[in-house]
C-alpha positions in Angstrom: 0.0 0.0 0.0 1.3 3.5 -0.9 2.2 5.8 1.9 -0.5 8.5 2.6 0.0 11.9 0.9 2.3 10.6 -1.9 0.9 11.2 -5.4 1.9 9.0 -8.3 3.3 10.7 -11.4 0.9 10.2 -14.4 3.9 9.7 -16.7 6.8 7.5 -15.9 10.2 9.3 -15.7 11.6 7.5 -18.6 8.9 9.0 -20.9 10.0 12.7 -20.4 12.9 12.6 -22.9 10.6 11.2 -25.5 8.0 13.8 -25.0 10.5 16.6 -25.1 12.0 15.3 -28.3 8.5 15.1 -29.9 7.7 18.6 -28.9 10.9 19.9 -30.5 10.2 18.0 -33.7 6.7 19.5 -33.9 8.1 23.0 -33.2 10.7 22.7 -35.9 8.2 21.4 -38.4 5.9 24.3 -37.6 8.8 26.8 -38.1 9.9 25.3 -41.3 6.4 25.5 -42.7 6.0 29.2 -41.8 7.3 32.8 -42.7 9.6 34.8 -40.5 8.8 38.4 -39.5 7.5 40.6 -42.3 9.7 43.3 -43.9 10.1 46.8 -42.5 9.8 50.0 -44.5 10.8 53.7 -44.2 7.3 55.1 -44.9 5.1 52.2 -43.5 4.8 50.5 -40.2 3.2 47.2 -39.2 -0.3 47.2 -37.7 -0.1 45.3 -34.4 2.9 43.6 -32.8 5.1 41.4 -34.9 5.2 37.6 -34.2 8.2 35.3 -34.4 6.6 33.3 -37.3 3.5 33.4 -39.5 1.6 30.5 -41.0 1.2 30.1 -44.7 -1.7 32.2 -46.0 -1.6 34.6 -43.0 -1.9 38.3 -43.9 -0.3 41.3 -42.3 -1.3 44.9 -42.9 0.7 48.2 -42.8 -0.2 51.8 -42.3 1.6 55.0 -43.3 4.0 56.4 -40.7 3.6 59.9 -39.2 4.4 62.5 -41.8 3.2 60.3 -44.7 -0.2 59.9 -46.3 -1.7 57.0 -48.3 -2.5 57.3 -52.0 -4.6 54.4 -53.3 -4.8 52.0 -55.1 -1.4 50.5 -54.1 -1.6 47.7 -51.6 -0.3 48.1 -48.0 -0.5 44.4 -47.0 1.3 41.2 -47.7 0.7 37.4 -47.3 2.9 34.5 -46.2 3.3 32.5 -49.4 3.7 28.7 -49.8 7.4 29.0 -50.4 7.7 30.5 -46.9 8.3 34.1 -48.2 6.2 37.2 -48.2 4.5 38.4 -51.3 6.1 41.6 -52.8 5.0 44.9 -51.3 6.5 48.4 -51.1 5.9 51.7 -49.3 5.4 53.5 -52.6 1.8 54.0 -51.5 2.9 56.3 -48.7 4.0 59.8 -49.6 5.7 62.4 -47.5 3.6 65.2 -46.3 4.5 68.4 -48.2 4.5 72.0 -47.1 2.4 74.6 -48.9 3.8 76.0 -52.2 5.7 79.3 -51.8 5.9 81.8 -54.6 9.1 83.6 -55.5 9.3 86.9 -53.6 9.1 90.1 -55.6 12.6 90.9 -57.0 13.9 87.5 -55.6 13.7 83.7 -55.8 12.6 80.8 -53.6 14.8 77.8 -54.1 13.7 74.5 -52.6 16.5 72.3 -51.4 16.7 69.1 -53.5 13.8 70.4 -55.5 11.1 69.2 -53.0 8.6 70.7 -50.6 8.5 67.5 -48.4 8.8 67.8 -44.7 12.4 67.7 -43.4 13.7 69.8 -46.3 14.5 73.5 -46.6 13.6 76.5 -48.7 16.3 79.1 -49.5 15.5 82.7 -50.5 17.7 84.9 -52.7 17.2 88.6 -53.7 18.1 90.0 -57.1 21.0 92.4 -57.4 20.2 95.8 -55.9 17.8 94.3 -53.4 18.3 93.0 -49.9 16.5 90.4 -47.8 14.2 91.2 -44.9 13.3 88.1 -42.9 14.6 84.6 -42.6 16.9 83.5 -45.4 16.0 79.8 -44.8 12.7 78.2 -43.9 12.2 74.6 -42.7 9.3 72.3 -43.6 8.3 70.9 -40.2 5.6 68.5 -39.1 3.0 69.9 -36.7 0.9 66.9 -35.6 0.1 65.3 -38.9 0.4 68.5 -41.0 3.6 69.8 -42.7 4.0 73.6 -42.4 6.8 76.1 -42.9 8.9 77.3 -39.9 8.1 80.9 -40.6 6.8 83.5 -43.0 8.5 84.0 -46.3 10.9 87.0 -46.5 10.6 90.0 -48.8 13.2 91.7 -51.0 13.6 95.5 -50.6 15.4 97.8 -52.9 18.9 98.9 -51.7 18.8 102.6 -50.7 21.5 104.9 -49.5 21.4 108.1 -47.5 23.1 111.1 -49.0 26.9 110.9 -49.1 28.9 112.9 -46.6 29.7 116.5 -47.3 33.4 117.6 -47.4 35.3 120.7 -46.4 36.4 122.9 -49.3 34.5 120.8 -51.8 31.1 119.5 -53.0 29.5 116.5 -54.8 27.0 116.2 -57.6 23.3 115.6 -56.9 23.5 117.4 -53.6 19.7 118.0 -53.7 18.8 114.3 -53.8 17.8 112.8 -50.4 17.6 109.1 -51.3 20.0 107.2 -53.6 19.2 103.8 -55.1 21.6 101.0 -55.8 24.6 101.9 -58.0 23.7 105.6 -58.0 27.0 107.6 -58.1 28.1 111.0 -57.1 31.3 112.9 -58.0 33.3 115.2 -55.7 35.2 118.3 -56.7 37.2 120.9 -54.8 36.3 124.6 -54.5 38.7 127.3 -55.7 41.4 128.1 -53.2 41.6 131.5 -51.6 45.4 131.6 -51.9 47.9 131.1 -54.7 47.9 127.3 -54.4 44.9 125.3 -55.4 43.1 122.6 -53.4 43.9 119.0 -54.4 41.3 116.2 -54.2 42.7 113.4 -52.0 41.0 110.1 -52.6 38.5 108.7 -55.1 36.5 111.4 -56.8 33.5 109.1 -57.6 31.7 106.8 -55.2 28.4 104.8 -55.6 25.6 103.3 -53.5 26.6 99.7 -52.8 25.4 96.6 -51.1 23.9 96.8 -47.6 23.1 100.5 -48.3 26.7 101.6 -47.8 28.7 103.9 -50.1 31.5 102.1 -52.0 34.3 104.3 -50.5 34.9 107.0 -48.0 34.5 110.5 -49.2 37.6 112.3 -50.4 39.1 115.5 -48.9 40.2 118.8 -50.4 43.4 120.4 -49.1 46.5 122.2 -50.4 49.3 119.8 -51.1 52.7 121.4 -52.1 56.1 119.7 -52.1 59.4 121.5 -51.9 61.6 121.9 -55.0 63.7 118.7 -55.2 67.5 119.3 -55.5 70.0 116.6 -56.1 73.7 117.5 -55.9 75.9 116.0 -58.6 72.7 115.1 -60.5 70.0 116.5 -62.6 66.2 116.4 -63.2 65.2 114.7 -66.4 61.4 114.9 -66.2 58.5 116.5 -64.4 59.9 120.1 -64.7 58.0 122.9 -63.0 58.3 125.8 -60.6 55.7 124.3 -58.2 55.0 120.7 -57.3 51.5 119.8 -56.2 49.7 116.5 -55.3 50.9 113.5 -57.4 53.6 115.6 -59.2 56.2 113.1 -60.5 59.9 113.8 -61.0 62.8 111.7 -62.3 66.6 112.1 -61.8 69.9 110.9 -63.1 73.4 111.4 -61.7 76.4 113.1 -63.3 79.3 111.0 -64.7 81.3 109.5 -62.0 78.4 109.4 -59.5 75.8 106.8 -58.8 72.2 107.1 -57.5 71.5 106.2 -53.9 67.7 105.9 -53.7 64.9 105.9 -56.3 65.2 107.7 -59.6 61.4 108.5 -59.5 59.6 110.4 -56.7 56.0 111.5 -56.3 54.5 114.4 -54.2 52.4 112.7 -51.5 49.2 113.9 -49.8 51.2 115.1 -46.7 53.3 117.4 -48.9 56.4 115.2 -48.8 58.2 113.3 -51.6 57.6 109.6 -51.7 60.1 107.9 -51.7 62.5 110.6 -50.4 64.7 112.6 -52.7 67.7 110.5 -53.7 71.4 111.3 -53.5 74.2 111.1 -56.0 77.4 109.6 -54.5 80.8 109.6 -56.0 82.0 106.3 -57.5 85.2 105.2 -55.6 88.2 104.2 -57.7 90.0 102.3 -54.9 90.0 98.6 -55.3 90.0 98.1 -51.5 87.2 100.6 -50.7 83.6 99.7 -51.6 81.1 102.3 -52.5 77.9 102.4 -50.5 75.2 100.1 -51.8 72.7 102.0 -54.0 68.9 101.6 -53.9 67.3 98.8 -55.9 65.5 101.3 -58.1 68.6 103.2 -59.1 71.6 102.1 -61.3 74.4 100.4 -59.5 78.1 101.4 -60.3 80.2 98.9 -62.1 83.9 99.4 -61.4 86.8 97.2 -62.4 90.4 98.0 -61.5 92.7 98.7 -64.4 94.6 95.8 -65.9 98.3 96.5 -66.9 99.4 95.4 -70.4 103.1 95.9 -69.5 105.3 92.8 -69.0 106.4 92.2 -65.4 103.2 93.5 -63.8 100.7 91.0 -62.4 97.1 90.9 -63.2 94.5 91.7 -60.5 93.7 88.0 -60.1 97.3 87.2 -59.6 97.7 89.4 -56.5 98.3 86.5 -54.2 101.9 86.2 -55.5 102.6 89.8 -54.5 102.8 88.8 -50.9 105.7 86.3 -51.5 109.3 87.7 -51.5 112.0 86.6 -53.8 114.1 85.1 -51.0 111.2 82.8 -49.9 111.0 81.3 -53.4 114.8 80.8 -53.4 114.8 79.0 -50.1 112.1 76.6 -51.3 114.1 75.8 -54.5 117.3 75.1 -52.5 115.4 72.9 -50.0 114.0 70.8 -52.8 117.4 70.4 -54.4 119.1 69.3 -51.1 116.3 66.8 -50.6 116.8 65.3 -54.0 120.6 65.2 -53.5 120.2 63.4 -50.1 118.1 60.7 -51.7 120.8 60.1 -54.4 123.5 59.9 -51.7 121.5 57.5 -49.6 121.0 55.2 -52.6 124.7 55.1 -53.4 125.5 54.3 -49.7 123.2 51.3 -49.8 124.6 50.0 -53.1 128.3 50.3 -52.2 127.8 49.3 -48.6 130.2 52.1 -47.5 130.7 53.0 -43.9 128.8 55.9 -42.6 131.8 57.8 -41.3 133.3 58.0 -44.8 130.2 59.4 -46.2 129.8 62.0 -43.5 133.4 63.4 -43.9 132.9 64.8 -47.5 129.5 66.1 -46.5 130.9 67.9 -43.4 133.8 69.4 -45.5 131.4 70.7 -48.1 129.4 72.4 -45.3 132.5 74.0 -43.8 133.5 75.3 -47.2 130.2 76.9 -47.5 
């Protein structure tokens, strides 16, 4: 009799492995005879939660994602086919939401990025020449709920206008009665007659025009007396730009007399501060000494070319042979005698080896010859 409270297992323990194996076989069979998860798309999403596998003939439906809208009659569903694959389907039925059409602004252009009005893209605005933009240069197509709208109002293009140009002392400009100038409108300045003997000079550009951003192209010029001193170059002469008075932008050229070279520029101009630019040059004497170098001249002026005279008389060395001048005659003589003695010693040594003579007999004649000297 079984002990009380002990329940007998309905399946013997040896049957569990068999049941487990059978369950796995059935599961594998069911998977092999089914479709895997359906495909995913950019514009569509699956209705409901996906399953690990689908039976043959089972259908799944899609809907357009947020920001997209459906245009029939293209299908938005697919079916698990007998070959365990899904029937072909695409998201071409779902179109991106688009923002409202924007006209070109007056005197400008609206340029859609990538040529589309779809949400996520931009609209760029450009004004024609002579006009400037008021508002946002770029608008964005954004999604508000399920509707695509622009991020702001389209800008406008306004004509470029300039205020009257500045007035100048001792001068005036044309169209002085005009209060508003349009793009590229130009005015020209001129100087008044001077009260003294020297006239006013116009310093700067005489004509300026209304440019971009409602700003004049250049600063206004000025009118003032500009007079440079008479340029004098010793040991030289003026070769152009002659006159008794030298006013603004007067140009003078110089050259030096024979035997002199130019230190500085050969051309000078009367600058707006009544000084010569570059400074008046100098004419320096060309040095005839081979050991004394003349000062370096300016890059704009000629440089002196001097070569020491070359003698044609015999017995006088050329300039490139000057290194021999430092050697005296007696030094050369000593070198010649030393070479002769060295050669004579070598001959005597050879004779001594060949005749095998005693050293004392060879030294006696050599000593006598030295005493005789």
